C-alpha positions, 0 to 999 in steps of 0.5 A: 194212205189207207184212209185216202184209198177208202175216200177215193173208193167212196167217191168212185162208188158215188159216181157209179165207177168200179175199180179193183182193189189192186187198181185202187192201190195203183191209183192212190199211189200214182196220185200220191207220188206224182200228180198231187205234189208235182209243182204244187207250190207254183200251182197254188201261188198261181191260183192264189194270185188270181183268186185274191184281189183283182182290180177296182172297176170304176163307173164311166161317170168317174172319167167324165162325159168327154171320154166317150164311155159315158152314156147319158141315158136312163133307158132299160135293157132291151128285153126283146127275144132278138137280143142275144146279150141276154142268156136264155132261161134254163130249161133242163130239169136234170141236175146237175147238168153235164159239167155241173156240180159233182154229186158227192160234193153236194149236200142238200143242194149246197157245195161242201167240197170233197174232203179227201184231206183233213187239216190233220192230214195237211199238217202230216204232209207238211211234217213229212216234207211233202208240202211246204206252206204257211200255217195261216193258209192251211185251209186254202191249201187243204181246199186246193189239194182236195180240188186237185184230187177231184179234178184228177178223178174227173179226168180219170172218169172222162177216159173211161168209155166202157159200159161197166164204168170199170177203171183199169190200169190203162185209164190210170196211166193216162193221168 
């Protein structure tokens, strides 16, 4: 758990948040003992169900001209400024924008993910019966668990309202 603590500390520092050693231990224990593994299998299956697969979208021509979905026109898209179907151009020069990419998960502009757990950590969690997963899905489970940690930490950040960005026990209890 010391390894996880040091990774969380590094993540907090990269986001300009401060935490005492005592609260860091409390946060890590809370994540490890409840938030991360609670309903893990159901959550993982739910995400897998919606990420893997989907339906095949057929063009309207497949169903024929008589179904009222077919448009026999070669006209282009309306590019007039009054067309509200087109997204306005991005004008911000501040990145990542609010709610955008996590700065510690980005490397050279590319998403690399926040690696709190390694493949070896996942095998150890399985061996200790904290997780139960198919070995063929090791990487998917690792990515899912790392994402859960990241989401919990960003949720924690949203509850911190003080100017020093100091994370206290009351913030951790809100997780």
